[in-house]
C-alpha positions as CSV (number, residue, x, y, z in Angstrom):
1,M,-94.9,102.4,-1.9
2,L,-96.4,103.3,-5.2
3,S,-99.6,103.5,-5.5
4,I,-100.8,101.1,-8.4
5,L,-101.7,104.3,-10.7
6,D,-97.5,105.0,-10.4
7,R,-96.2,101.7,-10.6
8,A,-98.8,101.6,-13.9
9,M,-96.7,104.8,-15.0
10,V,-93.6,103.7,-14.7
11,T,-94.4,100.5,-16.4
12,S,-96.2,102.0,-19.5
13,R,-92.4,102.8,-20.6
14,F,-92.2,99.4,-22.1
15,V,-94.9,100.4,-24.1
16,L,-92.4,102.2,-26.2
17,V,-90.5,99.2,-26.9
18,V,-93.5,98.6,-29.5
19,F,-92.9,101.9,-31.3
20,F,-88.6,101.4,-31.5
21,F,-89.5,97.7,-33.2
22,G,-91.4,99.6,-35.5
23,L,-88.7,101.8,-36.3
24,L,-86.3,99.2,-36.9
25,V,-88.3,97.3,-39.0
26,G,-88.7,99.9,-41.1
27,L,-85.4,101.1,-41.3
28,G,-84.7,98.0,-42.1
29,L,-87.5,98.5,-45.3
30,F,-86.1,101.6,-45.7
31,A,-82.2,99.9,-46.0
32,L,-83.8,97.9,-48.5
33,R,-84.9,100.8,-51.1
34,F,-82.0,101.9,-50.5
35,L,-79.9,99.4,-52.3
36,G,-82.6,99.7,-55.0
37,K,-81.8,102.9,-55.3
38,L,-78.1,102.1,-55.1
39,A,-78.5,99.3,-57.7
40,K,-80.0,100.7,-59.9
41,M,-77.5,103.8,-59.9
42,A,-74.4,100.8,-60.4
43,T,-76.5,99.4,-63.4
44,D,-76.8,103.2,-65.2
45,V,-73.9,104.7,-64.3
46,F,-72.5,104.7,-67.5
47,V,-75.4,106.1,-69.1
48,M,-76.2,108.9,-67.1
49,S,-75.7,112.5,-66.8
50,D,-73.3,114.1,-64.5
51,E,-76.7,115.8,-62.9
52,E,-78.6,112.7,-62.7
53,M,-75.6,111.1,-61.1
54,L,-75.5,113.9,-58.6
55,L,-79.1,113.8,-58.3
56,G,-79.3,110.0,-57.1
57,L,-75.9,110.8,-54.9
58,L,-77.9,113.4,-53.1
59,H,-81.0,110.8,-52.9
60,L,-78.4,108.5,-51.3
61,V,-76.9,110.9,-48.9
62,D,-80.9,112.2,-47.4
63,S,-81.4,108.4,-47.5
64,A,-78.3,108.3,-45.1
65,L,-79.2,111.0,-43.2
66,V,-83.1,110.2,-42.5
67,A,-82.1,106.8,-41.4
68,S,-79.4,108.5,-39.1
69,L,-81.9,110.2,-37.4
70,V,-84.3,107.3,-37.0
71,V,-81.1,105.5,-35.3
72,M,-80.7,108.6,-33.5
73,V,-83.9,109.5,-32.1
74,A,-84.2,105.3,-31.6
75,L,-80.8,105.0,-30.0
76,A,-81.6,108.4,-27.4
77,S,-85.2,107.6,-26.9
78,Y,-84.6,103.9,-25.5
79,D,-81.8,104.9,-23.3
80,N,-83.4,108.2,-21.8
81,L,-87.2,106.2,-21.4
82,V,-87.1,102.6,-21.5
83,S,-83.6,100.9,-20.5
84,R,-80.1,102.3,-19.8
85,L,-77.8,101.2,-22.3
86,A,-74.4,102.1,-21.0
87,E,-73.1,98.9,-20.7
88,E,-73.9,97.9,-24.0
89,A,-72.7,101.2,-25.1
90,A,-69.5,101.5,-23.8
91,E,-68.7,97.8,-25.5
92,A,-70.0,99.2,-28.8
93,Q,-68.3,102.1,-28.5
94,M,-71.3,104.4,-28.4
95,G,-70.9,106.5,-25.5
96,W,-72.9,109.3,-27.8
97,G,-76.1,107.5,-27.8
98,V,-76.6,107.0,-24.3
99,K,-74.7,110.8,-23.4
100,T,-78.0,112.4,-25.8
101,D,-80.6,114.0,-23.2
102,H,-84.0,114.9,-25.2
103,S,-82.6,118.7,-25.4
104,N,-79.6,117.9,-27.3
105,L,-81.9,115.3,-29.0
106,K,-84.0,118.1,-30.1
107,I,-81.1,120.6,-31.4
108,K,-79.7,117.3,-33.2
109,V,-83.2,115.9,-34.7
110,A,-83.5,119.7,-36.3
111,T,-79.8,119.8,-37.4
112,A,-80.6,116.8,-39.6
113,I,-83.7,118.3,-40.3
114,I,-82.0,121.0,-42.0
115,A,-79.5,119.0,-43.7
116,I,-82.6,117.0,-44.9
117,S,-84.0,119.8,-46.4
118,S,-81.1,121.6,-47.5
119,I,-80.4,118.8,-50.1
120,H,-84.0,118.5,-51.1
121,L,-83.9,121.9,-52.1
122,L,-80.6,121.6,-53.5
123,Q,-82.3,119.2,-55.9
124,V,-84.9,121.4,-56.5
125,F,-82.6,124.2,-57.8
126,L,-80.8,121.6,-59.9
127,R,-83.9,120.9,-62.0
128,V,-85.6,124.6,-61.4
129,D,-86.7,124.8,-65.0
130,E,-89.3,121.5,-63.5
131,H,-90.6,123.5,-60.6
132,S,-93.0,126.8,-60.4
133,A,-91.6,129.9,-58.9
134,D,-94.5,129.2,-56.1
135,S,-93.3,126.1,-55.6
136,I,-89.6,126.9,-54.9
137,M,-90.5,130.1,-53.0
138,W,-92.7,127.5,-50.7
139,R,-89.5,125.2,-50.6
140,V,-87.3,128.1,-49.4
141,V,-90.2,129.4,-47.0
142,I,-89.7,126.4,-45.1
143,H,-86.6,125.6,-45.2
144,V,-86.2,129.0,-43.7
145,V,-89.0,128.3,-41.1
146,F,-87.1,124.7,-40.3
147,L,-84.2,126.9,-39.8
148,V,-86.2,129.4,-37.5
149,G,-87.2,127.1,-35.7
150,A,-83.6,125.1,-34.9
151,L,-82.1,128.6,-33.8
152,L,-85.2,128.8,-31.3
153,L,-84.4,125.9,-29.7
154,G,-80.5,125.8,-29.5
155,V,-81.5,129.5,-27.7
156,L,-83.9,128.5,-25.8
157,D,-81.4,125.4,-24.8
158,R,-78.9,128.3,-23.7
159,V,-80.8,129.8,-21.8
160,S,-82.7,126.9,-20.2
161,R,-79.3,125.6,-18.6
162,G,-78.3,128.9,-17.1
163,P,-75.4,130.8,-16.9
164,D,-73.5,128.1,-15.6
165,G,-74.5,125.6,-18.5
166,R,-76.0,123.1,-16.0
167,G,-79.1,123.8,-16.3
168,H,-81.6,125.3,-13.5
């Protein structure tokens, strides 16, 4: 028989639904901004320079990566912590969403952050004359920190899974 505290702890996971709903609302608002950027780009397509067009496309790619990151975190976390989505995921052919454990999710998030950081760094390099040397240096340093962090997460994941790859 579960104690009151045990039941409260197990039931508290449903509080997370508020956060996941908030992520969905935020994702919807982010999608509206994306559409606004796309519409602006479409109206200016013939007056933009190639560099401006490339930067605009990089902003769109960046937005898509951020949106994908939010969906990935929300789906995997909801499935792992609140309610299993196995049947719904199978029907929607989204088996990847329910097969993402916390360890795998951390590595996917780190990889997405590196991709987003890379795009931001590329945007800076395309307009290097608009940024100070210190600003560029710090952006590169931060990017390298993200890379090292992701590599360490991968190494720790490999070590924690053990030689057979199944975990301890």
